[in-house]
MARLOMAR-93863 format. One record per residue (C-alpha): residue in three letters; chain; z, y, x. Coordinates in nm, 3 decimals, always signed. Layout:
// MARLOMAR-93863
+------+------+---------+---------+---------+
| code | unit |      zz |      yy |      xx |
+------+------+---------+---------+---------+
|  Ala |    A |       Z |       Y |       X |
...
+------+------+---------+---------+---------+
***
This chain:
// MARLOMAR-93863
+------+------+---------+---------+---------+
| code | unit |      zz |      yy |      xx |
+------+------+---------+---------+---------+
|  Met |    A |  +2.835 |  +6.132 |  +3.587 |
|  Arg |    A |  +2.915 |  +5.791 |  +3.694 |
|  Pro |    A |  +2.941 |  +5.667 |  +3.361 |
|  Met |    A |  +2.641 |  +5.821 |  +3.236 |
|  His |    A |  +2.469 |  +5.669 |  +3.548 |
|  Thr |    A |  +2.614 |  +5.326 |  +3.437 |
|  Leu |    A |  +2.509 |  +5.370 |  +3.077 |
|  Ala |    A |  +2.153 |  +5.435 |  +3.178 |
|  Arg |    A |  +2.136 |  +5.153 |  +3.412 |
|  Trp |    A |  +2.240 |  +4.919 |  +3.146 |
|  Thr |    A |  +2.023 |  +5.079 |  +2.899 |
|  Ala |    A |  +1.729 |  +5.022 |  +3.138 |
|  Leu |    A |  +1.837 |  +4.652 |  +3.211 |
|  Ala |    A |  +1.858 |  +4.603 |  +2.834 |
|  Ala |    A |  +1.506 |  +4.736 |  +2.782 |
|  Met |    A |  +1.391 |  +4.520 |  +3.083 |
|  Ala |    A |  +1.543 |  +4.217 |  +2.937 |
|  Ala |    A |  +1.377 |  +4.286 |  +2.574 |
|  Ala |    A |  +1.033 |  +4.309 |  +2.739 |
|  Val |    A |  +1.088 |  +3.968 |  +2.929 |
|  Met |    A |  +1.216 |  +3.811 |  +2.601 |
|  Gly |    A |  +0.902 |  +3.963 |  +2.410 |
|  Thr |    A |  +0.651 |  +3.793 |  +2.675 |
|  Ala |    A |  +0.873 |  +3.457 |  +2.635 |
|  Val |    A |  +0.837 |  +3.452 |  +2.254 |
|  Ala |    A |  +0.473 |  +3.561 |  +2.215 |
|  Pro |    A |  +0.326 |  +3.239 |  +2.358 |
|  Ala |    A |  +0.546 |  +3.035 |  +2.116 |
|  Ala |    A |  +0.431 |  +3.231 |  +1.813 |
|  Ala |    A |  +0.060 |  +3.220 |  +1.941 |
|  Ala |    A |  +0.128 |  +2.818 |  +1.936 |
|  Arg |    A |  +0.241 |  +2.818 |  +1.597 |
|  Gln |    A |  -0.064 |  +3.011 |  +1.491 |
|  Arg |    A |  -0.283 |  +2.776 |  +1.668 |
|  Ser |    A |  -0.127 |  +2.484 |  +1.485 |
|  Ala |    A |  -0.172 |  +2.647 |  +1.169 |
|  Ala |    A |  -0.543 |  +2.736 |  +1.249 |
|  His |    A |  -0.614 |  +2.362 |  +1.360 |
|  Pro |    A |  -0.404 |  +2.118 |  +1.152 |
|  Pro |    A |  -0.389 |  +1.752 |  +1.251 |
|  Thr |    A |  -0.670 |  +1.546 |  +1.074 |
|  Ile |    A |  -0.530 |  +1.212 |  +0.936 |
|  Ala |    A |  -0.788 |  +0.960 |  +0.821 |
|  Leu |    A |  -0.681 |  +0.698 |  +0.549 |
|  Val |    A |  -0.932 |  +0.395 |  +0.534 |
|  Thr |    A |  -0.841 |  +0.222 |  +0.205 |
|  Ile |    A |  -0.983 |  -0.077 |  +0.022 |
|  Asn |    A |  -1.109 |  +0.072 |  -0.306 |
|  Phe |    A |  -1.074 |  +0.353 |  -0.539 |
|  Gln |    A |  -1.084 |  +0.134 |  -0.856 |
|  Ala |    A |  -0.737 |  +0.010 |  -0.850 |
|  Leu |    A |  -0.448 |  +0.213 |  -0.972 |
|  Phe |    A |  -0.243 |  +0.087 |  -0.681 |
|  Phe |    A |  -0.478 |  +0.265 |  -0.433 |
|  Gln |    A |  -0.498 |  +0.591 |  -0.634 |
|  Arg |    A |  -0.114 |  +0.590 |  -0.632 |
|  Met |    A |  -0.112 |  +0.551 |  -0.255 |
|  Asn |    A |  -0.374 |  +0.806 |  -0.197 |
|  Ala |    A |  -0.159 |  +1.053 |  -0.397 |
|  Gly |    A |  +0.154 |  +0.985 |  -0.195 |
|  Ala |    A |  -0.052 |  +1.030 |  +0.121 |
|  Gln |    A |  -0.198 |  +1.348 |  -0.018 |
|  Ala |    A |  +0.125 |  +1.500 |  -0.110 |
|  Ala |    A |  +0.295 |  +1.427 |  +0.244 |
|  Ala |    A |  -0.005 |  +1.576 |  +0.426 |
|  Lys |    A |  +0.014 |  +1.879 |  +0.203 |
|  Ala |    A |  +0.392 |  +1.901 |  +0.264 |
|  Val |    A |  +0.340 |  +1.922 |  +0.656 |
|  Gly |    A |  +0.016 |  +2.112 |  +0.664 |
|  Ala |    A |  -0.202 |  +1.829 |  +0.779 |
|  Lys |    A |  -0.552 |  +1.756 |  +0.673 |
|  Leu |    A |  -0.618 |  +1.415 |  +0.494 |
|  Val |    A |  -0.960 |  +1.251 |  +0.457 |
|  Ile |    A |  -0.969 |  +0.933 |  +0.253 |
|  Tyr |    A |  -1.241 |  +0.651 |  +0.300 |
|  Asn |    A |  -1.337 |  +0.426 |  +0.023 |
|  Ala |    A |  -1.459 |  +0.114 |  +0.174 |
|  Asn |    A |  -1.536 |  -0.046 |  -0.157 |
|  Asn |    A |  -1.392 |  -0.382 |  -0.062 |
|  Ser |    A |  -1.598 |  -0.425 |  +0.220 |
|  Pro |    A |  -1.420 |  -0.508 |  +0.571 |
|  Gln |    A |  -1.748 |  -0.412 |  +0.765 |
|  Ala |    A |  -1.723 |  -0.068 |  +0.612 |
|  Gln |    A |  -1.382 |  -0.032 |  +0.717 |
|  Asn |    A |  -1.468 |  -0.113 |  +1.086 |
|  Ser |    A |  -1.747 |  +0.133 |  +1.063 |
|  Ala |    A |  -1.535 |  +0.402 |  +0.913 |
|  Ile |    A |  -1.275 |  +0.372 |  +1.185 |
|  Glu |    A |  -1.551 |  +0.395 |  +1.458 |
|  Asp |    A |  -1.688 |  +0.697 |  +1.291 |
|  Tyr |    A |  -1.342 |  +0.860 |  +1.275 |
|  Val |    A |  -1.271 |  +0.787 |  +1.650 |
|  Ala |    A |  -1.619 |  +0.972 |  +1.725 |
|  Gln |    A |  -1.498 |  +1.270 |  +1.514 |
|  His |    A |  -1.173 |  +1.274 |  +1.726 |
|  Val |    A |  -0.934 |  +1.271 |  +1.424 |
|  Ser |    A |  -0.569 |  +1.308 |  +1.506 |
|  Ala |    A |  -0.449 |  +0.964 |  +1.342 |
|  Ile |    A |  -0.582 |  +0.689 |  +1.141 |
|  Ile |    A |  -0.418 |  +0.495 |  +0.851 |
|  Val |    A |  -0.566 |  +0.156 |  +0.740 |
|  Asp |    A |  -0.518 |  -0.074 |  +0.464 |
|  Ala |    A |  -0.701 |  -0.367 |  +0.614 |
|  Ile |    A |  -0.895 |  -0.611 |  +0.400 |
|  Asp |    A |  -0.955 |  -0.847 |  +0.725 |
|  Val |    A |  -0.627 |  -0.798 |  +0.927 |
|  His |    A |  -0.803 |  -0.976 |  +1.208 |
|  Gly |    A |  -1.148 |  -0.853 |  +1.204 |
|  Ile |    A |  -1.016 |  -0.485 |  +1.189 |
|  Leu |    A |  -0.840 |  -0.512 |  +1.541 |
|  Pro |    A |  -1.130 |  -0.443 |  +1.768 |
|  Ala |    A |  -1.188 |  -0.106 |  +1.586 |
|  Ile |    A |  -0.802 |  -0.031 |  +1.611 |
|  Arg |    A |  -0.814 |  -0.126 |  +1.985 |
|  Asp |    A |  -1.092 |  +0.131 |  +2.025 |
|  Ala |    A |  -0.885 |  +0.407 |  +1.849 |
|  Ala |    A |  -0.603 |  +0.337 |  +2.066 |
|  Lys |    A |  -0.816 |  +0.362 |  +2.386 |
|  His |    A |  -0.906 |  +0.711 |  +2.260 |
|  Gly |    A |  -0.550 |  +0.811 |  +2.214 |
|  Ile |    A |  -0.567 |  +0.782 |  +1.835 |
|  Pro |    A |  -0.247 |  +0.633 |  +1.688 |
|  Val |    A |  -0.297 |  +0.398 |  +1.401 |
|  Val |    A |  -0.059 |  +0.320 |  +1.126 |
|  Ala |    A |  -0.096 |  -0.001 |  +0.914 |
|  Val |    A |  -0.023 |  +0.019 |  +0.539 |
|  Asp |    A |  -0.006 |  -0.240 |  +0.270 |
|  Ala |    A |  -0.170 |  -0.528 |  +0.449 |
|  Glu |    A |  +0.024 |  -0.631 |  +0.741 |
|  Thr |    A |  -0.169 |  -0.578 |  +1.053 |
|  Arg |    A |  -0.035 |  -0.647 |  +1.383 |
|  Gly |    A |  -0.198 |  -0.619 |  +1.732 |
|  Pro |    A |  -0.258 |  -0.377 |  +2.014 |
|  Gly |    A |  -0.291 |  -0.023 |  +1.876 |
|  Val |    A |  -0.121 |  -0.064 |  +1.573 |
|  Arg |    A |  +0.209 |  +0.143 |  +1.616 |
|  Thr |    A |  +0.375 |  +0.063 |  +1.274 |
|  Trp |    A |  +0.309 |  -0.109 |  +0.958 |
|  Val |    A |  +0.447 |  +0.006 |  +0.614 |
|  Gly |    A |  +0.431 |  -0.228 |  +0.338 |
|  Val |    A |  +0.626 |  -0.520 |  +0.139 |
|  Gly |    A |  +0.678 |  -0.858 |  +0.198 |
|  Asn |    A |  +0.387 |  -1.019 |  +0.030 |
|  Trp |    A |  +0.470 |  -1.385 |  +0.085 |
|  Gln |    A |  +0.820 |  -1.334 |  +0.002 |
|  Gly |    A |  +0.726 |  -1.143 |  -0.327 |
|  Gly |    A |  +0.492 |  -1.434 |  -0.423 |
|  Tyr |    A |  +0.769 |  -1.681 |  -0.367 |
|  Ala |    A |  +1.028 |  -1.491 |  -0.546 |
|  Leu |    A |  +0.802 |  -1.469 |  -0.845 |
|  Gly |    A |  +0.750 |  -1.829 |  -0.817 |
|  Arg |    A |  +1.105 |  -1.918 |  -0.828 |
|  Phe |    A |  +1.132 |  -1.681 |  -1.139 |
|  Val |    A |  +0.847 |  -1.894 |  -1.294 |
|  Asp |    A |  +1.041 |  -2.206 |  -1.188 |
|  Thr |    A |  +1.328 |  -2.113 |  -1.402 |
|  Tyr |    A |  +1.116 |  -1.950 |  -1.685 |
|  Val |    A |  +0.929 |  -2.287 |  -1.719 |
|  Lys |    A |  +1.248 |  -2.486 |  -1.723 |
|  Gln |    A |  +1.401 |  -2.247 |  -1.991 |
|  His |    A |  +1.116 |  -2.185 |  -2.217 |
|  Met |    A |  +0.847 |  -2.438 |  -2.164 |
|  Gly |    A |  +1.034 |  -2.785 |  -2.151 |
|  Gly |    A |  +1.003 |  -2.798 |  -1.748 |
|  Lys |    A |  +0.629 |  -2.849 |  -1.765 |
|  Ala |    A |  +0.347 |  -2.618 |  -1.695 |
|  Glu |    A |  -0.026 |  -2.617 |  -1.604 |
|  Val |    A |  -0.099 |  -2.329 |  -1.384 |
|  Gly |    A |  -0.398 |  -2.127 |  -1.300 |
|  Ile |    A |  -0.428 |  -1.880 |  -1.021 |
|  Val |    A |  -0.666 |  -1.577 |  -1.010 |
|  Gly |    A |  -0.665 |  -1.492 |  -0.642 |
|  Ala |    A |  -0.855 |  -1.273 |  -0.403 |
|  Leu |    A |  -0.983 |  -1.522 |  -0.115 |
|  Asn |    A |  -1.117 |  -1.202 |  +0.065 |
|  Ser |    A |  -0.780 |  -1.039 |  +0.088 |
|  Phe |    A |  -0.522 |  -1.157 |  +0.342 |
|  Ile |    A |  -0.221 |  -0.998 |  +0.156 |
|  Gln |    A |  -0.340 |  -1.155 |  -0.175 |
|  Ile |    A |  -0.354 |  -1.522 |  +0.011 |
|  Gln |    A |  -0.006 |  -1.448 |  +0.124 |
|  Arg |    A |  +0.111 |  -1.378 |  -0.231 |
|  Gln |    A |  -0.067 |  -1.704 |  -0.325 |
|  Asn |    A |  +0.090 |  -1.904 |  -0.052 |
|  Gly |    A |  +0.433 |  -1.795 |  -0.125 |
|  Phe |    A |  +0.394 |  -1.867 |  -0.492 |
|  Glu |    A |  +0.262 |  -2.202 |  -0.461 |
|  Lys |    A |  +0.539 |  -2.282 |  -0.205 |
|  Ala |    A |  +0.793 |  -2.215 |  -0.495 |
|  Leu |    A |  +0.619 |  -2.408 |  -0.751 |
|  Ser |    A |  +0.605 |  -2.713 |  -0.538 |
|  Leu |    A |  +0.981 |  -2.735 |  -0.582 |
|  Val |    A |  +0.950 |  -2.824 |  -0.948 |
|  Pro |    A |  +0.790 |  -3.159 |  -1.012 |
|  Gly |    A |  +0.672 |  -3.047 |  -1.376 |
|  Ile |    A |  +0.467 |  -2.754 |  -1.276 |
|  Lys |    A |  +0.124 |  -2.824 |  -1.145 |
|  Val |    A |  -0.150 |  -2.577 |  -1.018 |
|  Val |    A |  -0.472 |  -2.722 |  -1.160 |
|  Gln |    A |  -0.729 |  -2.473 |  -1.026 |
|  Val |    A |  -0.758 |  -2.145 |  -0.812 |
|  Val |    A |  -1.042 |  -1.913 |  -0.898 |
|  Asp |    A |  -1.155 |  -1.611 |  -0.682 |
|  Gly |    A |  -1.161 |  -1.276 |  -0.829 |
|  Lys |    A |  -1.260 |  -1.105 |  -0.513 |
|  Asn |    A |  -1.022 |  -0.810 |  -0.558 |
|  Gln |    A |  -1.251 |  -0.664 |  -0.843 |
|  Gln |    A |  -1.157 |  -0.636 |  -1.216 |
|  Glu |    A |  -1.512 |  -0.765 |  -1.334 |
|  Val |    A |  -1.533 |  -1.048 |  -1.106 |
|  Ala |    A |  -1.163 |  -1.135 |  -1.199 |
|  Leu |    A |  -1.242 |  -1.127 |  -1.564 |
|  Ser |    A |  -1.525 |  -1.367 |  -1.554 |
|  Ala |    A |  -1.317 |  -1.605 |  -1.297 |
|  Ala |    A |  -1.031 |  -1.614 |  -1.544 |
|  Glu |    A |  -1.259 |  -1.693 |  -1.833 |
|  Asp |    A |  -1.389 |  -1.980 |  -1.641 |
|  Leu |    A |  -1.050 |  -2.087 |  -1.557 |
|  Leu |    A |  -0.952 |  -2.092 |  -1.932 |
|  Thr |    A |  -1.269 |  -2.251 |  -2.047 |
|  Gly |    A |  -1.253 |  -2.539 |  -1.782 |
|  Asn |    A |  -0.867 |  -2.595 |  -1.839 |
|  Pro |    A |  -0.812 |  -2.614 |  -2.214 |
|  Glu |    A |  -0.435 |  -2.740 |  -2.161 |
|  Leu |    A |  -0.367 |  -2.446 |  -1.919 |
|  Asn |    A |  -0.053 |  -2.262 |  -2.036 |
|  Leu |    A |  +0.036 |  -2.028 |  -1.736 |
|  Ile |    A |  -0.170 |  -1.792 |  -1.515 |
|  Tyr |    A |  -0.065 |  -1.610 |  -1.194 |
|  Ala |    A |  -0.283 |  -1.322 |  -1.074 |
|  Thr |    A |  -0.225 |  -1.201 |  -0.708 |
|  Gly |    A |  -0.308 |  -0.842 |  -0.753 |
|  Glu |    A |  -0.382 |  -0.568 |  -0.985 |
|  Pro |    A |  -0.752 |  -0.628 |  -1.046 |
|  Ala |    A |  -0.691 |  -0.999 |  -1.100 |
|  Leu |    A |  -0.404 |  -0.936 |  -1.339 |
|  Ile |    A |  -0.617 |  -0.698 |  -1.560 |
|  Gly |    A |  -0.893 |  -0.944 |  -1.549 |
|  Ala |    A |  -0.658 |  -1.220 |  -1.649 |
|  Val |    A |  -0.502 |  -1.012 |  -1.916 |
|  Ala |    A |  -0.855 |  -0.944 |  -2.072 |
|  Ala |    A |  -0.953 |  -1.309 |  -2.051 |
|  Val |    A |  -0.651 |  -1.436 |  -2.216 |
|  Lys |    A |  -0.707 |  -1.171 |  -2.495 |
|  Ala |    A |  -1.086 |  -1.267 |  -2.535 |
|  His |    A |  -0.991 |  -1.622 |  -2.576 |
|  Gly |    A |  -0.742 |  -1.578 |  -2.836 |
|  Ala |    A |  -0.484 |  -1.737 |  -2.602 |
|  Thr |    A |  -0.196 |  -1.481 |  -2.601 |
|  Gly |    A |  +0.018 |  -1.744 |  -2.798 |
|  Gln |    A |  -0.041 |  -2.025 |  -2.554 |
|  Val |    A |  -0.089 |  -1.875 |  -2.212 |
|  Lys |    A |  +0.195 |  -1.693 |  -2.035 |
|  Val |    A |  +0.089 |  -1.445 |  -1.761 |
|  Phe |    A |  +0.238 |  -1.343 |  -1.424 |
|  Gly |    A |  +0.113 |  -1.117 |  -1.160 |
|  Trp |    A |  +0.134 |  -0.829 |  -0.936 |
|  Asp |    A |  +0.122 |  -0.447 |  -0.993 |
|  Leu |    A |  +0.162 |  -0.286 |  -1.320 |
|  Ser |    A |  -0.124 |  -0.133 |  -1.508 |
|  Pro |    A |  -0.153 |  -0.014 |  -1.871 |
|  Glu |    A |  -0.313 |  -0.342 |  -1.964 |
|  Ser |    A |  -0.038 |  -0.542 |  -1.827 |
|  Val |    A |  +0.231 |  -0.318 |  -1.951 |
|  Ala |    A |  +0.115 |  -0.379 |  -2.322 |
|  Gly |    A |  +0.132 |  -0.746 |  -2.236 |
|  Ile |    A |  +0.484 |  -0.739 |  -2.129 |
|  Arg |    A |  +0.572 |  -0.541 |  -2.451 |
|  Gln |    A |  +0.408 |  -0.790 |  -2.658 |
|  Gly |    A |  +0.590 |  -1.074 |  -2.470 |
|  Trp |    A |  +0.295 |  -1.296 |  -2.331 |
|  Val |    A |  +0.279 |  -1.112 |  -1.997 |
|  Val |    A |  +0.611 |  -1.226 |  -1.882 |
|  Ala |    A |  +0.677 |  -1.075 |  -1.529 |
|  Val |    A |  +0.491 |  -0.844 |  -1.280 |
|  Val |    A |  +0.599 |  -0.766 |  -0.934 |
|  Glu |    A |  +0.589 |  -0.417 |  -0.885 |
|  Gln |    A |  +0.559 |  -0.205 |  -0.537 |
|  Asp |    A |  +0.575 |  +0.170 |  -0.473 |
|  Pro |    A |  +0.234 |  +0.262 |  -0.332 |
|  Tyr |    A |  +0.312 |  +0.614 |  -0.360 |
|  Ala |    A |  +0.577 |  +0.590 |  -0.124 |
|  Glu |    A |  +0.370 |  +0.370 |  +0.120 |
|  Gly |    A |  +0.124 |  +0.658 |  +0.136 |
|  Glu |    A |  +0.394 |  +0.921 |  +0.191 |
|  Ile |    A |  +0.546 |  +0.717 |  +0.473 |
|  Ser |    A |  +0.238 |  +0.640 |  +0.640 |
|  Val |    A |  +0.160 |  +1.016 |  +0.670 |
|  Arg |    A |  +0.500 |  +1.098 |  +0.799 |
|  Asp |    A |  +0.492 |  +0.824 |  +1.058 |
|  Cys |    A |  +0.136 |  +0.958 |  +1.169 |
|  Ile |    A |  +0.296 |  +1.311 |  +1.215 |
|  Arg |    A |  +0.594 |  +1.159 |  +1.406 |
|  Leu |    A |  +0.354 |  +0.999 |  +1.644 |
|  Leu |    A |  +0.165 |  +1.308 |  +1.700 |
|  His |    A |  +0.499 |  +1.474 |  +1.802 |
|  His |    A |  +0.572 |  +1.176 |  +2.037 |
|  Gln |    A |  +0.858 |  +1.068 |  +1.819 |
|  Lys |    A |  +0.962 |  +0.712 |  +1.776 |
|  Val |    A |  +0.879 |  +0.510 |  +1.460 |
|  Pro |    A |  +1.008 |  +0.169 |  +1.371 |
|  Ser |    A |  +0.769 |  -0.129 |  +1.429 |
|  Gln |    A |  +0.769 |  -0.189 |  +1.056 |
|  Asp |    A |  +0.898 |  -0.033 |  +0.734 |
|  Val |    A |  +0.952 |  -0.301 |  +0.473 |
|  Leu |    A |  +0.980 |  -0.142 |  +0.124 |
|  Pro |    A |  +1.147 |  -0.316 |  -0.174 |
|  Leu |    A |  +0.989 |  -0.517 |  -0.458 |
|  Ala |    A |  +1.105 |  -0.544 |  -0.820 |
|  Ile |    A |  +1.021 |  -0.805 |  -1.058 |
|  Val |    A |  +0.932 |  -0.623 |  -1.377 |
|  Thr |    A |  +1.012 |  -0.780 |  -1.727 |
|  Arg |    A |  +1.033 |  -0.647 |  -2.081 |
|  Ala |    A |  +1.406 |  -0.616 |  -2.017 |
|  Asn |    A |  +1.370 |  -0.360 |  -1.742 |
|  Leu |    A |  +1.013 |  -0.235 |  -1.818 |
|  Asn |    A |  +1.134 |  +0.126 |  -1.920 |
|  Gln |    A |  +1.257 |  +0.190 |  -1.565 |
|  Phe |    A |  +0.921 |  +0.174 |  -1.444 |
|  Thr |    A |  +0.708 |  +0.280 |  -1.721 |
|  Asn |    A |  +0.890 |  +0.626 |  -1.717 |
|  Lys |    A |  +0.736 |  +0.683 |  -1.397 |
|  Leu |    A |  +0.387 |  +0.593 |  -1.459 |
|  Tyr |    A |  +0.272 |  +0.597 |  -1.832 |
+------+------+---------+---------+---------+
***
């Protein structure tokens, strides 16, 4: 009888243990159910929806959010820094889980970011390098460095293909902190070559139509101009259209930032010489992943600097196969 008693005792203990384990597992399962029922909401405050760059960034962010079961809302500031500030204030009032911002005015946005931080909302800066209290990390590229690298490329090109002399016009975006960085880096590189002269800078305001008009004025006012540098996608598309409209593809060489169908066609034809290319899809993905890590109280780096590439006709297919 003793063996039977022992067996019954262990059977009873096993049943009790199973019951205890069942009560321990139930809250964990319930927590997972609550998480699925109430996914984190991440707000992405972007600059505009017009540029292919931002469309690709949005797509990367959407893919990353879907992969982790987060809800992503995207705000189009339509090139207005004031609208970006208001959007962040609204998202704070809505108690979103995290905010990603591609700031137009990296200094003017800081009060709104600080307010988000006071409410316990982590903020990730993307593309535009934004630093200050409340910004947990920045994901982007070295814009000054990219401008400088392209400027050095131009220095060599002018020496080898233009007799060492060039009159340069710049189509910039003076309302964009990052594009000013790109302009400054580029001009620094050009200053190293005595035969290259920047004759005029025009403001495309980061809008294609404005950039087109500005580039047309640049060409009309500088008949000896033989090189244009565009600091962003809208500026480059506008510059390409202006050069074509003026019938100047045989005279003016074009350089700039961010591939588009218009600039790719120019590269293939040979008068758009080189374009700095980023990976905005990856920037969107990484930004969302950083938000999720922060929401789980995990560490993220203070910055994540992504690589740049200078695209020419020689390596164009490596990039167009992904895009066009």
